[in-house]
C-alpha positions in Angstrom: 66.7 127.8 63.7 68.3 126.2 66.7 69.5 123.3 64.6 71.3 125.6 62.1 72.9 127.6 65.0 74.1 124.4 66.7 75.4 123.1 63.3 77.3 126.3 62.7 78.9 126.2 66.2 79.9 122.6 65.9 81.4 122.9 62.4 83.2 126.1 63.1 84.6 125.2 66.5 85.5 121.7 65.2 87.5 123.2 62.3 89.3 125.6 64.5 90.1 122.9 67.1 91.5 120.7 64.3 93.7 123.6 63.1 94.8 124.4 66.6 96.2 121.0 67.1 98.9 122.0 64.7 99.7 125.1 66.6 102.5 125.1 69.1 102.0 128.6 70.5 98.6 127.9 72.1 96.9 124.7 73.3 93.7 123.5 71.6 91.7 124.3 74.7 92.7 127.9 74.5 91.7 128.2 70.9 88.3 126.6 71.5 87.6 128.8 74.5 88.6 131.8 72.4 86.0 131.0 69.8 83.3 130.2 72.4 84.0 133.6 74.0 83.7 135.3 70.6 80.4 133.6 69.9 79.0 134.6 73.3 80.3 138.1 73.2 78.7 138.7 69.7 75.3 137.2 70.5 72.0 138.8 71.4 71.7 142.5 71.8 75.4 143.0 72.0 75.8 142.6 68.2 76.5 145.7 66.0 73.5 147.8 65.3 71.4 146.6 62.3 68.7 149.3 62.5 69.8 150.4 59.0 68.4 147.2 57.7 65.3 146.4 59.8 64.4 149.9 60.9 63.7 151.1 64.4 62.7 148.2 66.6 63.0 148.0 70.4 64.1 145.6 71.5 65.8 144.4 68.3 66.3 140.7 69.0 68.5 138.9 66.4 69.0 135.2 66.0 71.9 133.7 64.0 70.7 131.6 61.1 73.9 130.4 59.3 77.6 130.9 59.4 80.2 130.0 56.8 83.9 130.9 56.9 87.2 129.8 55.3 90.6 131.3 55.4 90.3 132.7 51.9 86.9 134.4 52.1 84.9 136.6 54.4 82.3 135.3 56.9 78.8 136.0 55.7 76.4 136.0 58.7 72.6 135.9 58.3 70.4 137.2 61.1 66.7 137.3 61.6 65.1 140.4 63.0 62.4 139.1 65.3 60.3 142.3 64.9 59.5 142.0 61.2 60.4 138.4 60.5 62.8 139.1 57.7 66.4 138.1 57.0 69.3 140.5 56.5 73.0 140.1 55.7 75.1 142.1 58.1 78.9 142.7 57.5 80.3 142.5 60.9 83.8 143.6 61.9 84.1 140.0 63.1 83.6 138.4 59.8 86.6 139.2 57.7 89.5 140.9 59.4 89.5 139.2 62.8 88.5 135.7 61.6 91.1 135.6 58.9 93.8 137.0 61.2 92.9 134.4 63.8 93.1 131.6 61.2 96.4 133.0 60.0 97.7 133.1 63.6 96.8 129.4 64.1 98.4 128.3 60.9 101.7 130.1 61.4 103.2 128.7 64.6 106.7 128.5 63.1 107.1 132.2 63.0 106.9 133.6 66.5 107.3 137.2 65.5 104.6 137.1 62.9 102.3 135.2 65.2 102.9 137.7 68.0 102.2 140.6 65.7 99.1 139.0 64.2 97.7 138.1 67.6 98.6 141.6 68.9 96.6 143.1 66.0 93.7 140.8 66.8 93.7 141.6 70.5 93.5 145.3 69.9 90.3 144.9 67.9 88.5 142.7 70.5 86.3 144.3 73.1 87.3 144.2 76.8 84.3 142.0 77.8 85.3 139.3 75.3 88.9 139.1 76.5 87.8 138.9 80.1 85.5 136.0 79.1 88.4 134.2 77.4 90.7 134.5 80.4 88.1 133.5 82.9 87.5 130.2 81.0 91.1 129.1 81.1 91.7 127.0 84.2 95.2 125.6 83.7 98.0 127.7 85.0 100.3 126.8 82.0 97.6 128.0 79.6 97.1 131.2 81.4 100.8 131.9 81.5 101.0 131.2 77.7 98.1 133.4 76.7 99.2 136.3 78.9 102.4 136.6 76.8 100.4 137.1 73.6 99.6 140.7 74.1 99.8 143.5 76.7 96.0 143.6 77.0 95.8 139.8 77.9 98.7 140.3 80.2 96.9 143.0 82.1 93.6 141.2 82.1 95.2 138.0 83.4 96.8 140.0 86.3 93.4 141.5 87.3 91.4 138.3 86.9 93.6 135.7 88.5 92.6 135.1 92.1 94.6 131.9 92.8 98.4 131.6 93.0 100.7 128.7 94.0 104.4 129.3 94.4 107.3 127.4 95.9 111.1 127.1 95.9 111.2 129.2 92.7 110.2 132.3 94.7 113.8 133.7 94.6 114.8 136.2 95.7 111.8 135.8 97.9 111.0 139.4 98.9 111.5 140.8 95.4 109.7 138.0 93.7 106.7 138.2 96.1 106.5 142.0 95.6 106.4 141.6 91.9 103.7 139.0 92.1 101.6 141.2 94.4 101.8 144.1 92.0 100.9 142.0 89.0 98.1 140.1 90.7 96.5 142.7 93.0 93.2 140.7 93.4 94.7 137.5 94.7 92.2 135.8 97.0 93.8 132.4 97.5 97.6 132.0 97.9 99.7 128.9 98.5 103.4 129.1 99.4 105.0 125.7 99.5 108.7 125.1 100.2 108.6 121.3 100.0 112.0 119.9 99.0 113.7 123.2 99.8 117.5 123.3 100.2 119.8 126.1 101.1 121.3 126.3 97.6 117.8 127.3 96.3 118.1 130.7 98.0 116.7 132.2 101.2 113.1 131.3 102.1 110.2 133.6 102.6 110.6 135.3 106.0 108.6 137.7 108.2 109.4 140.6 105.8 107.7 138.7 103.0 104.6 138.3 105.1 104.7 142.0 105.7 104.8 142.6 101.9 101.9 140.1 101.4 99.7 141.8 104.0 100.5 145.3 102.7 99.6 144.5 99.0 97.1 141.7 98.9 94.1 143.3 100.5 91.6 140.8 99.0 93.4 137.7 100.4 90.9 135.3 101.9 92.8 131.9 101.9 96.5 131.5 102.8 98.5 128.3 103.0 102.1 128.2 104.2 103.9 124.9 104.0 107.5 124.2 105.2 108.1 127.9 105.8 110.8 127.5 108.4 111.9 131.2 108.5 108.6 132.7 109.7 107.8 133.2 113.3 105.2 135.0 115.5 106.3 138.4 114.2 105.3 137.4 110.7 101.9 136.2 111.8 101.4 139.5 113.6 101.7 141.2 110.1 99.1 138.9 108.8 96.7 140.0 111.5 96.1 143.1 109.4 94.5 141.0 106.6 90.9 141.6 107.7 89.4 139.5 104.9 91.4 136.4 105.8 89.0 133.5 106.4 91.3 130.5 106.0 94.8 129.9 107.3 96.7 126.6 106.9 100.2 126.2 108.5 102.0 123.0 107.6 105.3 122.5 109.5 106.0 125.9 110.9 108.5 125.1 113.7 109.0 128.6 114.9 105.3 129.5 115.3 104.0 129.5 118.9 100.7 130.1 120.6 101.4 133.8 120.9 101.6 134.1 117.1 98.3 132.2 116.6 96.7 134.4 119.2 97.8 137.7 117.5 96.4 136.3 114.2 93.0 135.3 115.5 92.6 138.6 117.3 93.2 140.6 114.2 91.4 138.3 111.7 88.0 138.1 113.2 86.5 136.6 110.1 88.6 133.4 110.4 86.5 130.4 109.8 89.1 127.7 108.9 92.3 127.0 110.8 94.7 124.1 110.0 97.8 123.5 112.1 100.0 120.6 111.0 103.2 119.7 112.8 103.4 123.1 114.6 105.4 121.7 117.5 105.5 124.9 119.6 101.8 125.6 119.5 99.8 124.7 122.6 96.1 125.2 123.3 96.0 128.4 125.4 94.2 131.7 124.9 93.9 131.5 121.1 91.5 128.5 121.2 89.4 130.2 123.9 89.3 133.4 121.8 88.2 131.5 118.7 85.4 130.0 120.8 84.2 133.3 121.9 84.1 134.7 118.4 82.0 131.7 117.3 82.9 131.9 113.6 85.2 128.9 113.3 83.7 126.2 111.1 86.8 124.1 110.1 89.4 123.1 112.6 92.3 120.7 111.8 95.1 119.9 114.2 97.6 117.3 113.2 100.7 116.1 115.1 100.9 119.2 117.3 102.5 117.5 120.3 101.6 120.2 122.8 97.9 119.9 122.1 95.9 116.8 123.3 92.4 115.9 122.3 91.1 116.9 125.7 92.4 120.5 125.2 89.7 121.1 122.7 87.2 121.7 125.5 88.7 125.2 125.6 86.8 126.0 122.3 83.7 126.2 124.5 80.7 127.9 122.8 82.7 127.8 119.5 81.5 124.2 119.2 78.1 125.5 118.2 79.3 126.7 114.7 82.0 124.0 114.1 81.2 121.9 111.0 84.4 120.0 110.5 86.9 118.7 113.0 90.1 116.8 112.1 92.3 115.8 115.0 95.4 113.7 114.7 97.7 112.8 117.6 101.3 111.8 117.2 101.2 108.0 117.8 104.2 108.3 120.1 102.6 111.0 122.3 99.2 109.6 122.9 99.7 108.1 126.4 96.5 108.1 128.5 96.1 110.7 131.1 93.9 110.7 134.2 91.3 113.5 134.2 89.4 114.6 137.2 85.7 114.8 137.4 85.6 118.6 136.8 87.0 118.1 133.2 84.2 115.6 132.5 81.6 118.1 133.8 82.9 120.7 131.3 82.0 118.5 128.4 78.6 117.8 130.0 77.9 121.6 130.0 78.4 121.7 126.3 76.2 118.7 125.5 74.1 120.7 123.0 77.0 122.3 121.2 77.7 119.7 118.5 74.5 119.9 116.5 76.3 121.4 113.4 79.3 119.0 113.3 79.1 117.2 109.9 82.6 115.9 109.3 84.7 114.3 112.0 88.1 112.7 111.6 90.1 111.2 114.5 93.5 109.6 114.1 95.6 108.0 116.8 93.2 109.1 119.5 92.1 107.4 122.6 88.4 106.7 122.9 87.5 105.3 126.2 84.7 105.7 128.8 85.1 108.9 130.7 87.1 110.7 127.9 85.5 113.4 125.8 85.8 111.6 122.5 83.6 108.8 123.7 81.1 111.4 124.8 81.4 113.3 121.5 80.5 110.3 119.3 77.1 110.1 120.9 76.2 113.8 120.5 76.6 114.6 116.8 73.1 115.0 115.3 74.2 116.3 111.9 77.2 114.1 111.4 77.6 112.9 107.8 81.2 111.7 107.5 83.2 109.8 110.2 86.8 108.7 109.9 88.4 106.7 112.8 92.0 105.8 112.1 94.0 103.7 114.7 91.9 105.0 117.5 92.3 102.9 120.7 89.7 101.6 123.1 86.7 102.0 120.9 83.8 99.9 122.1 80.4 98.8 120.8 78.7 101.2 123.2 80.4 104.1 121.4 79.3 102.9 117.9 75.8 102.1 119.1 75.4 105.6 120.7 76.7 107.1 117.4 74.2 105.2 115.3 71.3 106.4 117.4 72.2 110.0 117.2 73.9 110.4 113.8 71.1 109.1 111.5 72.4 111.3 108.6 75.6 109.4 108.4 76.6 108.8 104.7 80.3 107.9 104.9 82.2 105.9 107.5 85.8 104.8 107.4 87.4 102.7 110.2 91.0 101.5 110.5 91.5 99.4 113.5 94.8 98.9 115.3 96.3 95.6 116.3 96.0 94.8 120.0 99.7 94.0 119.9 100.8 97.3 118.4 99.0 99.6 120.8 98.7 98.1 124.3 97.6 101.4 125.9 94.7 99.8 127.8 95.8 96.2 128.5 92.8 95.7 130.8 90.4 97.0 128.2 91.1 95.3 124.8 89.4 96.3 121.6 85.7 95.5 121.8 84.1 96.1 118.4 81.9 93.3 117.3 79.0 92.8 114.8 76.7 94.5 117.3 78.2 97.8 116.1 77.5 97.0 112.4 74.0 95.8 113.2 73.3 99.1 115.0 74.5 101.0 112.0 72.4 98.9 109.7 69.3 99.6 111.7 69.7 103.3 112.4 72.0 104.8 109.7 69.8 104.1 106.6 71.6 106.8 104.5 75.1 105.1 104.7 76.6 105.0 101.2 80.3 104.6 101.8 81.9 102.1 104.2 85.6 101.4 104.5 87.1 98.9 106.9 90.8 98.1 107.3 93.2 96.7 109.8 96.7 98.0 110.5 99.6 96.2 108.8 97.3 93.4 107.8 96.9 92.1 111.3 93.5 91.1 112.4 93.2 92.5 116.0 90.9 89.9 117.5 88.8 86.9 116.6 86.0 88.5 118.6 85.7 91.5 116.2 83.8 92.0 113.0 82.7 89.1 110.8 81.4 88.6 107.3 77.8 88.3 108.5 78.0 91.8 110.0 79.4 93.3 106.8 76.7 91.7 104.8 74.0 92.8 107.1 75.2 96.4 106.5 75.3 95.9 102.8 71.8 94.4 102.6 70.1 97.1 104.7 72.0 100.4 103.8 72.3 101.8 100.3 76.1 101.1 100.2 77.6 102.4 96.9 81.3 102.1 97.8 82.7 99.2 99.8 86.4 99.0 100.8 87.9 96.0 102.6 91.5 96.0 103.6 93.1 92.9 105.2 89.7 91.5 106.0 90.7 87.9 106.4 87.1 86.8 107.2 85.7 87.9 103.8 85.6 85.0 101.3 83.7 83.7 98.2 80.4 83.4 100.0 80.6 87.1 100.8 81.3 87.9 97.2 78.2 85.9 96.2 76.1 87.9 98.6 77.5 91.1 97.2 76.3 90.0 93.7 72.7 90.7 94.8 73.5 94.2 96.2 71.2 96.7 94.4 73.4 99.8 95.1 77.0 98.7 95.0 79.0 100.6 92.4 82.6 100.5 93.6 84.4 97.6 95.3 87.9 97.7 96.6 89.6 94.6 97.9 93.0 94.9 99.4 94.9 91.9 100.9 91.7 89.9 101.0 93.4 86.5 100.5 90.2 84.3 101.0 88.7 85.7 97.8 89.3 83.4 94.8 88.4 83.1 91.2 85.0 81.7 92.2 84.1 84.8 94.1 85.2 87.0 91.3 83.0 85.2 88.8 80.1 85.6 91.2 80.5 89.4 91.6 79.8 90.0 88.0 76.1 89.5 88.8 76.1 92.8 90.8 73.8 95.0 88.7 75.4 98.4 89.1 79.1 97.5 89.7 81.2 99.8 87.5 84.5 100.2 89.4 86.7 97.3 90.7 90.0 97.6 92.4 92.1 94.6 93.4 95.4 95.0 95.4 97.7 92.3 96.7 95.0 89.6 96.4 96.8 86.3 96.0 93.8 84.1 95.3 92.6 85.8 92.1 94.0 84.8 88.7 93.3 85.5 85.1 90.5 82.9 85.1 88.6 85.0 87.7 88.5 88.0 85.3 87.9 86.0 82.2 84.0 86.2 82.3 84.3 90.0 82.3 86.0 90.1 78.9 83.8 91.6 76.2 80.9 92.4 78.5 81.7 96.2 78.7 80.1 96.2 82.2 83.0 97.7 84.1 84.1 101.2 83.5 87.2 101.1 85.6 89.4 98.2 86.6 92.5 98.7 88.6 94.9 95.8 89.4 97.9 96.4 91.7 100.5 93.8 92.8 98.3 90.7 92.3 101.0 88.2 91.1 98.6 85.7 89.5 96.9 88.3 87.3 98.8 89.1 84.1 98.5 92.2 82.0 97.2 90.1 79.1 94.5 88.7 81.4 92.9 92.1 82.0 92.6 93.2 78.4 89.0 93.7 77.4 87.6 93.6 80.9 86.7 97.3 81.3 86.7 100.6 79.4 89.6 102.0 81.4 92.3 99.6 82.8 95.1 100.4 85.2 97.7 97.6 85.7 100.7 97.6 88.0 102.8 94.7 89.2 105.4 94.8 91.9 106.0 91.5 93.8 108.5 92.9 96.3 105.9 93.1 99.0 105.8 89.3 99.1 109.4 89.0 100.3 
């Protein structure tokens, strides 16, 4: 029974998918989704009544036995009544008219008017539930836009069902266009307005009046992203404060927004759980951060390159740290000069020592981590931390990493990008002091670590008293590392590649500017039992000979080669199932 049903489904859908490839009006994915929705909507107890054949039977369960259909004939469908165990032929409204009309529609893409009329007739005969099912299954925006033009019913259903919308410079004139969109899509929950690449000749941008239209019409709005919207200010954010369901707000380069606008927003939107501020130069950390802390609902906070906010200002979040799960903080590299804090500021952090138990994702960029500063204190207090990203953070020491390893035993992903001591001489008396002791502490305490990324800025190794190959291998041999990324690790060589060959968990290896790795090391890495993804970028020591043993083995799924001058496009053929090759030698000069 199940075998015949599956056979019918595969054959019928396969035939229609083949036909749909010849159709220019709709994509193949739409056609297949259409038939899947038809199959689901006509299955089980939702089928037309067959009591005239099998008599009264409650519940009357029917199972499809066979299905055969061509363009020239009807579609005989055989069902089995589970109550009496007999087979009955049932002439459904689906079998002849709709199936033939749908086939005709697929085979006549050259006649837009005929196709439109045919599809319109088809849509009028389909139940509402089926059409909703079809629309819900279509993910691509282009596909949704295409199918919504087929009939008025699909146009209306698409407007009701679509809950995500992304618009940009084409929003012109802004107020009229946004009003029209709000009317057509009244149930929008997630909206992104991006003016990247905008110029004055593209028309006036969205302004405060546009945000008023948005807040007045989109009552279901929960996530809003505004990027490069230069014409909105605090008054516009005051309009958004009436969006009571708003839970996520992301502002990317909003130069006219100040702290007053953020405060009015968070006061009105008491359900706000995610706030991202990127390059909002006028926003400082005053009452709005304290108010969010008192509400205690903020889970995701991202502040990037807001010059008026320093990392130490986050103390104002106070009790809000209890619920915070994700923190992303990035300082402008030119505005991270060290400040002297009095003892009272340190005591404030000590009073919140139990508030970081829910922090799972921490990303710090261009920050200063030194004894007596809150970031150094924070690293040793995150019990639930799973992902850590430290990018160009200054004055990190072994004591910070050791304290982190003892507390954050659930750590699964760690990414470190270290600055050169010549590029950031902020603490001349306290140079970078990260050694293998940090890696050994991670290997002993963080037994769930799966992803480890290590890179050095501009290819400059900061100090000979930093990490070594033995420290990396100790981490690999103890923790279940699945992904290893090494960028400008001048200490890593062929002996390290040989050690990686015995790693029982390694699946992805990325080597960038690792010039000590040669063909010998590449030939040894093929012994790694689970390695499926290999990425080489700007590695001068690897040639075609290093990849030759991989040809024909079908061991690698993905191989990506970028800017390795001694590896040719011919040399990578047959080394993996999927190959990406790019060559640009300009970086050498």
